[in-house]
Backbone bond lengths (Angstrom), bond angles and torsions (degrees), N, CA, C in turn:
res aa  C-N    CA-C-N  psi(-1)  N-CA   C-N-CA  omega(-1)  CA-C   N-CA-C  phi
1 M - - - 1.450 - - 1.519 112.70 -
2 N 1.350 118.28 -17.56 1.462 118.91 -178.77 1.520 111.54 -59.41
3 A 1.338 116.43 -40.04 1.456 119.63 -179.25 1.513 111.44 -72.78
4 L 1.342 116.37 -29.85 1.452 120.41 -176.65 1.519 111.80 -74.72
5 V 1.337 117.12 -42.67 1.461 121.76 -179.57 1.521 108.70 -127.38
6 P 1.332 118.75 102.88 1.460 121.83 -179.15 1.518 112.02 -58.41
7 Q 1.335 116.79 147.06 1.458 121.33 -178.96 1.523 111.74 -58.32
8 A 1.318 117.52 -34.88 1.469 120.26 -179.77 1.522 111.26 -62.75
9 V 1.329 116.27 -37.17 1.464 119.95 178.04 1.517 109.79 -66.26
10 I 1.324 116.94 -41.97 1.457 121.00 -179.98 1.519 110.87 -62.62
11 E 1.317 117.44 -43.62 1.462 120.61 -179.02 1.521 111.00 -62.93
12 K 1.332 117.29 -40.37 1.459 119.94 177.81 1.525 111.26 -68.82
13 A 1.320 116.79 -32.90 1.461 120.24 -177.07 1.518 112.42 -66.15
14 L 1.327 116.48 -21.49 1.452 119.02 -178.80 1.516 111.90 -63.97
15 D 1.335 118.34 -24.72 1.462 119.02 176.12 1.533 110.78 -107.71
16 L 1.337 116.91 22.35 1.462 125.17 175.22 1.526 113.47 65.82
17 S 1.330 118.21 12.59 1.463 119.52 -176.99 1.520 112.73 -86.17
18 A 1.320 118.34 -6.72 1.464 119.52 -173.72 1.523 112.83 -126.83
19 A 1.320 117.74 31.60 1.464 119.18 177.09 1.521 110.45 -58.87
20 Q 1.337 116.77 -40.80 1.460 119.77 -179.75 1.518 111.10 -67.03
21 A 1.328 117.34 -36.79 1.467 120.16 178.29 1.520 110.68 -67.07
22 L 1.324 116.83 -41.99 1.458 119.78 176.00 1.520 110.62 -62.66
23 D 1.320 116.38 -40.76 1.458 120.26 179.28 1.520 110.48 -60.64
24 R 1.322 116.72 -44.04 1.474 119.67 178.56 1.521 110.77 -62.67
25 A 1.334 116.83 -41.45 1.461 120.52 -178.11 1.525 112.16 -67.27
26 L 1.333 116.42 -29.50 1.466 120.53 -174.18 1.520 113.59 -106.96
27 R 1.313 117.40 7.67 1.462 121.08 -173.23 1.516 113.02 -56.97
28 S 1.323 117.22 -34.45 1.466 120.68 -178.86 1.529 112.08 -111.42
29 A 1.314 116.77 12.95 1.467 121.05 -178.10 1.521 111.17 -74.55
30 S 1.316 115.74 155.94 1.457 120.40 173.73 1.525 109.41 -72.94
31 S 1.316 115.97 165.74 1.461 120.34 178.81 1.524 111.12 -59.88
32 A 1.323 116.54 -41.70 1.461 119.98 179.51 1.526 110.75 -64.87
33 E 1.326 117.26 -38.75 1.462 120.12 179.18 1.525 111.64 -65.69
34 V 1.324 116.99 -35.31 1.464 119.98 177.80 1.526 109.89 -65.17
35 I 1.324 116.93 -43.00 1.464 120.51 178.80 1.521 110.70 -65.79
36 E 1.331 117.09 -40.75 1.466 120.45 177.01 1.525 110.99 -61.64
37 A 1.340 116.38 -40.02 1.458 120.28 178.62 1.523 111.47 -65.80
38 A 1.325 116.69 -38.76 1.466 120.22 177.20 1.524 110.37 -62.65
39 L 1.328 116.54 -42.67 1.464 120.76 177.61 1.523 111.05 -61.46
40 K 1.308 116.18 -44.42 1.459 120.51 -178.27 1.524 111.03 -67.13
41 T 1.321 116.87 -33.21 1.455 121.10 -176.28 1.522 112.23 -71.35
42 V 1.342 117.64 -46.28 1.466 119.43 -173.69 1.529 114.12 -119.41
43 G 1.333 117.93 -15.56 1.458 120.31 -177.80 1.524 111.93 87.78
44 R 1.323 116.36 155.16 1.461 121.25 -175.59 1.526 112.56 -59.90
45 D 1.323 117.42 -38.38 1.465 120.20 -176.08 1.521 112.61 -68.09
46 K 1.328 117.29 -17.09 1.459 120.91 -177.66 1.521 112.65 -113.39
47 L 1.338 116.74 11.85 1.462 121.91 -177.33 1.515 110.18 -121.99
48 A 1.336 116.99 136.17 1.458 121.19 176.88 1.522 109.78 -133.49
49 V 1.322 115.71 147.67 1.455 122.60 169.68 1.529 107.05 -101.47
50 V 1.325 116.97 132.96 1.457 120.97 175.63 1.519 107.74 -105.75
51 S 1.330 116.59 121.30 1.465 121.02 -175.93 1.515 110.51 -133.21
52 S 1.335 115.34 138.02 1.467 121.26 175.41 1.521 112.02 -86.95
53 F 1.346 117.42 -8.77 1.462 122.98 -171.82 1.531 109.45 52.40
54 G 1.337 113.83 42.59 1.449 121.33 -179.34 1.516 112.18 -91.84
55 T 1.333 115.72 -156.97 1.457 120.56 -168.99 1.523 114.29 -69.02
56 E 1.341 118.42 -23.93 1.467 120.67 179.40 1.516 112.51 -117.04
57 S 1.324 116.97 5.54 1.463 121.02 -171.19 1.519 113.67 -66.47
58 A 1.306 117.51 -31.47 1.461 119.84 -175.64 1.521 111.84 -60.95
59 A 1.333 118.23 -29.70 1.462 120.44 -178.47 1.524 110.96 -64.52
60 L 1.327 117.28 -50.12 1.461 120.19 178.52 1.525 110.61 -63.94
61 L 1.314 117.02 -43.39 1.461 119.64 -178.91 1.523 111.55 -63.72
62 K 1.324 117.80 -33.37 1.456 121.34 176.63 1.529 110.49 -65.84
63 V 1.336 116.98 -46.78 1.471 120.20 179.13 1.524 109.89 -62.67
64 M 1.331 116.95 -43.52 1.457 120.87 178.46 1.520 111.29 -61.01
65 A 1.334 116.74 -45.58 1.461 120.43 -178.25 1.524 111.57 -62.95
66 D 1.317 116.81 -34.36 1.473 119.96 177.13 1.522 111.27 -66.68
67 V 1.328 117.15 -30.17 1.466 121.09 177.45 1.521 110.35 -80.02
68 D 1.334 116.93 -50.40 1.464 122.02 -179.42 1.534 108.70 -166.88
69 P 1.329 118.59 102.75 1.467 120.70 -176.85 1.521 113.87 -70.44
70 A 1.336 117.42 -5.60 1.463 120.83 -179.33 1.530 113.19 -94.56
71 I 1.336 117.60 -0.16 1.464 119.01 174.40 1.529 108.06 -60.49
72 P 1.320 118.98 130.75 1.462 119.84 179.56 1.527 112.04 -60.25
73 V 1.324 115.81 138.80 1.463 122.48 177.25 1.527 108.19 -117.72
74 I 1.328 116.79 124.65 1.461 122.30 178.86 1.520 109.02 -99.60
75 F 1.324 115.48 126.21 1.461 123.08 179.63 1.520 108.00 -121.07
76 L 1.324 117.47 121.08 1.454 122.10 -177.92 1.525 110.06 -88.66
77 D 1.315 115.44 104.64 1.461 121.88 179.22 1.527 107.28 -90.90
78 T 1.321 116.06 93.64 1.466 122.04 -168.65 1.523 114.52 -74.65
79 G 1.319 117.25 -15.51 1.455 120.41 -172.80 1.519 112.80 92.10
80 W 1.332 116.27 -6.11 1.461 121.40 179.20 1.538 111.67 -121.54
81 L 1.319 117.99 14.37 1.453 119.93 -176.45 1.528 111.76 -78.07
82 F 1.322 115.27 152.23 1.459 121.05 173.23 1.540 109.43 -63.50
83 E 1.308 116.36 144.98 1.463 120.04 174.27 1.520 110.19 -60.03
84 E 1.324 116.13 -32.36 1.469 120.13 178.76 1.528 111.82 -63.12
85 T 1.336 116.79 -34.89 1.461 119.82 178.51 1.523 110.77 -68.62
86 L 1.311 117.43 -41.64 1.463 120.94 178.26 1.530 110.70 -63.08
87 A 1.328 115.90 -40.39 1.471 119.41 177.76 1.529 110.75 -67.51
88 Y 1.337 116.43 -37.38 1.471 120.84 179.52 1.517 110.53 -65.19
89 R 1.326 116.57 -39.58 1.470 120.16 175.57 1.528 109.71 -54.12
90 D 1.318 116.95 -49.28 1.454 120.42 -177.38 1.534 111.27 -65.91
91 T 1.324 116.22 -36.67 1.466 119.96 177.62 1.515 111.53 -63.00
92 L 1.332 116.91 -45.30 1.467 120.11 -178.21 1.519 112.11 -69.90
93 I 1.325 117.09 -34.76 1.468 119.24 176.11 1.523 109.57 -57.60
94 A 1.328 116.22 -45.59 1.460 120.46 -179.19 1.523 112.17 -71.68
95 T 1.337 116.77 -42.36 1.464 121.15 -176.82 1.522 112.30 -65.22
96 L 1.324 116.65 -41.82 1.465 121.62 -174.20 1.523 113.17 -96.73
97 G 1.312 117.38 -6.67 1.462 119.79 179.64 1.517 113.05 69.89
98 L 1.328 117.28 33.29 1.466 120.55 179.89 1.529 109.37 -67.00
99 R 1.318 116.92 133.29 1.461 120.41 -169.91 1.522 114.42 -103.15
100 D 1.326 117.27 -13.68 1.472 117.72 -174.02 1.529 109.77 -147.42
101 V 1.328 117.60 73.09 1.464 122.35 177.66 1.528 108.20 -99.55
102 R 1.318 115.73 124.26 1.459 121.65 -175.42 1.531 109.27 -113.69
103 S 1.321 116.74 113.01 1.459 121.62 178.89 1.529 108.58 -87.70
104 I 1.321 116.39 117.34 1.456 122.72 -174.35 1.526 109.39 -109.24
105 K 1.316 116.32 128.89 1.456 121.32 -179.07 1.525 110.95 -112.72
106 P 1.331 117.15 156.47 1.465 119.21 173.38 1.526 110.15 -65.57
107 L 1.321 116.37 156.33 1.450 120.94 -179.23 1.525 110.59 -71.05
108 D 1.328 116.71 135.63 1.463 120.81 -179.07 1.528 111.43 -58.74
109 E 1.336 116.73 -40.28 1.462 118.96 -178.45 1.531 111.76 -66.31
110 T 1.329 116.37 -33.07 1.463 119.81 177.19 1.527 110.53 -67.71
111 L 1.329 116.98 -44.34 1.459 120.73 178.80 1.525 111.00 -63.14
112 S 1.322 117.17 -42.14 1.469 120.51 -179.70 1.515 111.56 -64.37
113 R 1.333 115.96 -34.90 1.459 120.20 -177.43 1.526 112.03 -80.42
114 E 1.327 117.74 -43.04 1.455 120.96 -169.81 1.530 114.75 -104.74
115 D 1.319 117.76 -18.12 1.470 119.81 -178.91 1.527 110.73 -144.06
116 P 1.335 117.62 54.72 1.469 119.91 -175.49 1.524 113.66 -64.23
117 D 1.326 117.27 -28.09 1.464 120.81 -177.81 1.523 113.17 -99.50
118 R 1.347 116.93 3.17 1.474 122.45 -179.92 1.531 112.03 56.49
119 E 1.307 116.49 38.07 1.464 121.29 178.92 1.528 112.50 -117.41
120 L 1.333 116.81 5.00 1.458 119.81 -175.67 1.529 111.51 -65.34
121 W 1.321 117.52 -29.68 1.463 120.63 178.35 1.526 111.44 -57.78
122 F 1.330 116.67 -29.74 1.465 121.30 -178.33 1.527 111.48 -88.93
123 S 1.317 117.91 -44.63 1.461 121.41 -174.76 1.521 112.68 -80.21
124 D 1.331 117.61 -33.13 1.468 120.95 -177.63 1.525 108.61 -153.84
125 P 1.346 117.38 79.61 1.467 119.83 -175.53 1.526 113.58 -61.67
126 D 1.335 117.93 -30.03 1.466 119.10 177.41 1.525 110.72 -64.47
127 A 1.326 116.62 -42.62 1.462 120.35 177.99 1.525 110.90 -66.08
128 C 1.331 116.26 -37.37 1.459 120.45 178.12 1.529 110.45 -62.42
129 C 1.321 116.73 -45.59 1.465 120.62 177.64 1.526 111.27 -63.28
130 R 1.318 116.33 -36.22 1.466 119.84 -179.05 1.523 111.09 -62.32
131 I 1.338 117.25 -48.44 1.459 118.19 -175.23 1.526 112.61 -80.26
132 R 1.326 117.65 -22.23 1.460 120.26 -176.25 1.525 113.55 -100.90
133 K 1.349 117.70 -18.13 1.460 119.78 -178.18 1.526 113.06 -129.95
134 V 1.342 116.89 -53.85 1.464 119.62 -173.67 1.523 111.79 -64.20
135 E 1.330 117.23 -51.26 1.460 120.38 -178.86 1.536 112.21 -66.56
136 P 1.341 119.48 -44.13 1.470 118.56 176.36 1.527 113.06 -61.15
137 L 1.343 117.56 -37.27 1.458 119.29 179.10 1.522 110.73 -66.39
138 A 1.333 117.45 -42.62 1.460 120.25 178.58 1.531 110.09 -58.28
139 R 1.310 116.35 -40.32 1.470 121.07 178.61 1.527 110.64 -66.09
140 A 1.332 116.39 -43.32 1.461 120.62 -177.61 1.521 112.60 -69.02
141 L 1.334 116.92 -32.47 1.463 120.91 -177.74 1.522 113.43 -83.16
142 A 1.305 118.03 -6.43 1.467 121.23 -175.20 1.532 113.85 -51.50
143 P 1.340 119.70 -39.03 1.475 118.74 -178.22 1.527 113.98 -79.68
144 F 1.324 118.52 -5.87 1.461 121.24 -169.52 1.525 112.56 -106.05
145 S 1.337 115.21 154.02 1.460 122.30 178.44 1.524 112.55 -102.23
146 A 1.332 117.09 -12.64 1.462 121.03 -179.88 1.519 108.77 -156.52
147 W 1.346 115.08 154.42 1.467 118.50 175.65 1.510 110.53 -141.65
148 I 1.325 113.65 156.51 1.460 123.65 -176.42 1.521 108.15 -118.15
149 N 1.327 116.45 140.02 1.465 120.52 176.17 1.522 109.33 -137.68
150 G 1.324 116.41 174.01 1.461 120.77 -172.18 1.508 116.15 -108.98
151 R 1.343 118.63 20.70 1.468 119.84 179.87 1.524 111.24 -64.16
152 K 1.348 114.45 150.32 1.467 120.60 178.58 1.519 109.12 -129.40
153 R 1.314 116.60 147.85 1.465 119.78 178.71 1.519 111.28 -65.88
154 F 1.318 118.08 -30.92 1.466 119.01 -177.04 1.525 112.42 -67.63
155 Q 1.333 117.31 -12.08 1.463 120.23 177.29 1.524 111.89 -72.70
156 G 1.330 117.04 -12.81 1.460 121.13 172.96 1.513 113.93 75.98
157 G 1.327 115.23 -166.49 1.456 121.28 -179.57 1.518 111.55 60.88
158 L 1.329 115.98 -136.67 1.456 121.14 -179.58 1.522 112.68 -67.96
159 R 1.319 116.59 -11.91 1.464 120.21 -176.52 1.523 113.63 -88.70
160 A 1.316 116.95 -12.23 1.467 121.27 -170.60 1.522 113.71 -62.74
161 E 1.324 118.11 -29.27 1.458 121.23 -175.11 1.520 113.27 -114.49
162 M 1.321 118.86 15.36 1.467 119.54 -173.34 1.527 111.49 -69.59
163 A 1.318 114.30 151.28 1.453 122.05 178.15 1.526 110.41 -80.79
164 V 1.317 116.53 168.57 1.461 120.92 174.44 1.528 109.95 -76.10
165 V 1.332 116.21 -35.36 1.464 121.28 176.11 1.517 107.98 -129.40
166 E 1.338 116.24 132.81 1.453 121.73 -179.00 1.526 110.74 -125.31
167 D 1.322 115.55 152.03 1.452 122.32 168.68 1.524 106.30 -83.73
168 D 1.329 116.96 111.79 1.462 120.99 -175.28 1.527 112.10 -105.35
169 G 1.308 115.94 35.54 1.452 119.93 178.40 1.512 110.96 86.96
170 A 1.316 117.05 -98.31 1.459 121.05 -177.39 1.521 113.00 -82.48
171 R 1.323 117.21 -7.68 1.466 119.15 -176.13 1.526 110.93 -155.50
172 L 1.327 115.40 168.03 1.458 121.74 175.33 1.522 109.71 -83.21
173 K 1.319 115.10 150.03 1.459 121.24 -179.98 1.528 108.20 -127.37
174 F 1.324 116.04 118.31 1.461 122.22 -178.23 1.521 109.75 -102.89
175 N 1.337 115.24 132.92 1.460 123.05 179.95 1.528 109.36 -118.47
176 P 1.330 118.50 74.65 1.468 120.74 -172.69 1.513 114.80 -66.21
177 F 1.341 118.03 -16.73 1.458 120.70 178.80 1.525 112.27 -102.22
178 A 1.321 117.46 12.97 1.468 120.05 -178.17 1.523 111.65 -54.64
179 N 1.330 117.09 -40.85 1.468 121.24 -172.86 1.520 114.45 -91.82
180 V 1.315 118.53 -5.75 1.466 118.82 -172.92 1.522 111.06 -75.21
181 A 1.320 115.36 154.63 1.460 122.18 175.15 1.528 109.01 -100.44
182 R 1.315 116.07 163.88 1.461 119.49 178.63 1.533 110.68 -57.79
183 E 1.317 116.06 -35.23 1.462 120.18 179.62 1.537 111.04 -64.37
184 D 1.330 116.59 -33.49 1.466 120.19 177.48 1.526 111.04 -64.55
185 I 1.342 115.49 -41.78 1.465 120.14 178.20 1.531 109.80 -61.28
186 E 1.318 115.59 -46.64 1.467 119.99 -179.81 1.522 111.26 -61.48
187 A 1.331 116.50 -37.15 1.461 120.26 -179.57 1.526 111.41 -66.28
188 I 1.333 117.07 -39.35 1.465 120.38 177.84 1.522 110.11 -62.04
189 Y 1.327 116.58 -44.11 1.462 120.16 178.35 1.522 111.32 -60.44
190 Q 1.326 116.14 -44.20 1.459 120.00 -175.79 1.524 111.75 -69.91
191 L 1.332 116.55 -46.24 1.464 120.17 -176.89 1.523 111.72 -65.12
192 A 1.332 116.06 -38.27 1.465 120.05 -177.95 1.521 112.75 -92.08
193 K 1.332 116.00 -1.24 1.470 121.00 -177.53 1.527 111.40 53.01
194 L 1.318 115.32 47.81 1.459 120.76 -178.25 1.525 110.54 -77.20
195 P 1.310 117.99 139.99 1.465 119.90 177.26 1.519 110.41 -71.77
196 P 1.328 118.63 139.97 1.464 120.68 177.11 1.524 110.68 -77.74
197 H 1.319 115.50 159.08 1.459 119.45 172.03 1.529 108.09 -60.71
198 P 1.333 119.02 135.69 1.474 120.80 -175.56 1.520 114.76 -57.54
199 L 1.337 118.16 -24.80 1.464 119.98 -176.14 1.523 113.76 -86.17
200 V 1.329 118.29 -8.72 1.464 120.32 178.81 1.528 110.41 -60.54
201 A 1.303 116.73 -40.56 1.472 120.71 -178.90 1.520 111.86 -64.89
202 S 1.336 116.59 -19.01 1.467 120.67 179.49 1.516 112.76 -94.56
203 G 1.344 117.06 4.66 1.456 120.29 176.01 1.511 115.40 98.83
204 Y 1.335 117.70 8.99 1.459 120.72 176.16 1.536 108.56 -91.32
205 L 1.319 116.68 110.57 1.458 120.41 179.77 1.519 112.32 -92.67
206 S 1.327 117.39 -17.19 1.457 122.77 174.85 1.525 106.67 -143.76
207 V 1.321 116.69 125.39 1.457 121.34 -172.93 1.515 110.62 -120.81
208 G 1.326 115.99 124.65 1.457 121.33 172.97 1.513 108.86 -125.69
209 C 1.323 116.12 -129.57 1.463 119.85 176.35 1.530 110.36 -73.44
210 M 1.301 115.72 146.89 1.468 121.89 -173.55 1.534 113.69 -55.90
211 P 1.354 120.29 -48.35 1.471 118.44 -176.48 1.526 114.03 -67.80
212 C 1.331 116.71 -21.26 1.468 120.45 -173.26 1.522 112.85 -112.01
213 S 1.331 117.51 17.05 1.462 122.30 176.44 1.521 109.14 -121.65
214 S 1.329 116.11 139.43 1.461 120.25 178.12 1.515 109.75 -142.04
215 R 1.305 115.54 165.60 1.459 120.68 178.43 1.520 110.41 -68.65
216 T 1.332 116.15 155.46 1.460 120.89 177.49 1.518 109.42 -122.49
217 S 1.309 115.10 151.03 1.462 120.30 176.72 1.522 109.38 -87.29
218 P 1.341 117.42 161.93 1.467 120.34 -175.68 1.524 114.31 -58.88
219 D 1.341 118.68 -25.75 1.455 120.86 -177.44 1.527 112.76 -92.12
220 E 1.335 117.66 5.25 1.457 120.90 -179.85 1.526 111.43 -99.74
221 D 1.337 115.34 157.99 1.450 121.48 171.86 1.527 108.75 -64.46
222 A 1.337 116.25 150.26 1.462 120.32 -176.02 1.523 112.44 -58.87
223 R 1.331 117.56 -32.61 1.463 120.54 -177.10 1.529 112.74 -94.44
224 A 1.328 116.94 9.89 1.465 119.62 179.01 1.522 111.94 -64.52
225 G 1.319 116.41 -23.46 1.451 119.86 -179.46 1.512 114.85 -82.81
226 R 1.323 117.98 0.59 1.458 121.06 179.09 1.525 109.37 -93.97
227 W 1.323 116.88 126.61 1.468 123.22 -178.87 1.537 110.71 51.32
228 R 1.307 116.33 45.81 1.462 121.34 -176.34 1.531 111.01 -56.64
229 G 1.337 114.38 136.01 1.449 120.53 179.26 1.510 114.42 84.83
230 R 1.327 117.28 1.57 1.462 121.25 178.86 1.521 109.79 -119.92
231 A 1.317 116.03 160.26 1.463 120.32 177.20 1.521 111.14 -74.42
232 K 1.290 117.96 -15.44 1.462 124.14 -177.43 1.530 110.67 -64.75
233 T 1.338 116.78 132.71 1.461 120.78 177.79 1.523 112.77 -128.92
234 E 1.329 117.95 -10.49 1.457 122.29 -178.88 1.528 109.59 -134.34
235 C 1.329 115.79 149.70 1.471 118.85 179.90 1.508 112.25 -78.18
236 G 1.334 117.02 -23.89 1.455 119.61 178.53 1.525 113.67 123.09
237 I 1.329 117.62 -21.52 1.466 118.00 -177.37 1.523 112.51 -70.78
238 H 1.332 116.91 -16.21 1.461 120.05 177.64 1.536 112.82 -108.91
239 T 1.301 117.64 3.21 1.471 120.51 179.83 1.520 112.28 -115.17
240 I 1.325 117.42 -10.69 1.464 122.40 178.09 1.510 107.98 -118.60
241 K 1.323 117.83 126.71 1.459 120.44 179.58 1.525 109.96 -66.77
242 T 1.333 115.25 140.73 1.446 120.03 179.98 1.526 110.54 -74.20
243 S 1.323 115.37 155.35 1.464 119.51 -179.61 1.507 110.95 -123.52
């Protein structure tokens, strides 16, 4: 990795001034090399992986575990997740030997104040995502200097042009799967014999919170089932810089 990411770039990245330089250095790197570079840049204690344990999550978690299974993994338990997703989280922890998975929940006082009837997902889904995902993630990321996520450019929308490394406000954001194709994801699953998310067989190609996820038909984009019928395409954790 020394040749891939010069030490001078790493030193500058510690104060977030070289996200673009890191991005240039890692533009053609493999997913594992991007994760290794993130580790080298900030160290394990300051790096976190954020995973939904959704339909494609096992691929990133497998690559991460091969690099270092002790990297902290943040899982946002929103209170609206499918039971199948919670069970899948536990399955992948055991299968991949993940050593530090942290399930983060929204604050009870926030839910009591802003969503006492649990209907906010219907009346104001952006506000629901804010209190159940955006705010809990900001709290969970507070100790870290960088984070890793599993977005891919092939997912389209706001993700189509994302960089491999981004300046995310208070920290660096690494996107090691930015360049991968859907076939690459499938290959990781097949080679590692990874278990699929239980809801894939039922037609869910992208799984988030239960009220805002639906099945998709074969001719639809994988994320068409998220917030169906609304203009909303993102929960907010990737559109608002962390603080």
